[in-house]
N, C-alpha and C positions, 0 to 999 in steps of 0.2 A: 382346704379352706371352706369349700361348699358344705361339708359336713358340719363344721363349726357354725356356719351361718344358719343352717337349717335347725340345728339344736337350739340355738339362742332364740330364733324366731318361734320355734315350737314352744319353748319355755314361756315366752311372752304371751303367746296365745293361750297356753294352759293357765297362766296367771289370770288372764281376763275371763276365762271360763270359771275359775275359782271366784273371782269378784262377782260374776253373774250369779252364781249359786248363793254367795253370801248376801247379796243385795236383794235378790228376788225371792229367795226361799228361806233364808236363815236370819233375816234382818231382826226379827223380834225373838229369835231363839237365843239360847246362851252363847253359841258360837258367834253369832252376828253381834250380839250386845258386847261381847268381849273384844271382838276384832275392831269395833268402831268406838269403844269406850262410852257406850250410851246406857242410859237407864231405860227400862221397859216403856215408860210413859213417853219418853222422847221418840223411841223407835216406833211405837204405835202411831204417833202423830205424823211421822215422816215416812211411813211404810210405802205409800203409793209413789212418792218421789224416789225412794230407794229402788223400787222395782223398775221404774223407768230408767234410772241410771244403770241398773244391772243389765237391762236390755241393750243399752248402748255398748256396754262392755262386751256383750255377746256379739254384737256386730263387728267390733274391733277384732275379736278372736276369729270370727268367720272370715274376715278379710285376710288375716294373716294365714289362716289355713288354706284359703284360696291361692294365695301367693306361693305357699309351699307346694301345693298340689300341681301348680304349673311348672315347678322347677325353676331353672335359670331364666326362662322367658317371663317368669312372674316376679322378677326382681323389682321392677317398677311398682308393682302392687305391694310388695313387702315394704318398699321405701315409703309409699304413701301411708300405709296403715301404721308402720312404726313411727312415722312423723306425727300422725294423729295421737298415738299413745304418748309420745314425748311431749307434745303440746299440752295434752290433758294432764299429764303428770306434773309438769312445771306449774300449770295453773292451779292444780290441786295442792301442790306444795306451798304456793303463795297464798292461797285462800283458806285452806282447811288444815293441813298438817304437813310439816316439813318431812315427815316420814315417807310421804308419797313420792318425794323426789328420789328416794333410794329404792322403794318397792316397785314403782311404775316407770318413772322417767329414766333412771339409770340403765335398767335392762334394755329399754327401747333404744337408748343412745348407743349402747354396745352393739345391739343388733344392726342399727343403721351403719355404724362404722364398719362392721364386718361385711355387710352387703356391698358397701361402696368399695371396700378393699378386694372383694372377690372378682 
């Protein structure tokens, strides 16, 4: 079970590293424009906000990696950061795009369930 927990937590962390890269470095590039369905003008106007958001996603990833690094004693850290990801995903789904519920919140919820069951 611990292997499944760690795989899911690692995947959530990798997702947030991907979000960091998209938001901080690719926001105005074709990959970023496509991922967020924006026009270049919109992306240029919100570039600084997106970079800030990307930095926060990096902190979420770092927290999850910290929990993984600690192993079983880091389960409380995994729970905290997965909970943060879940709340952010639910909020994003309610305010920005329902897709966020499946891309961000659902993997975090699965990770939380697995940590609690382990």
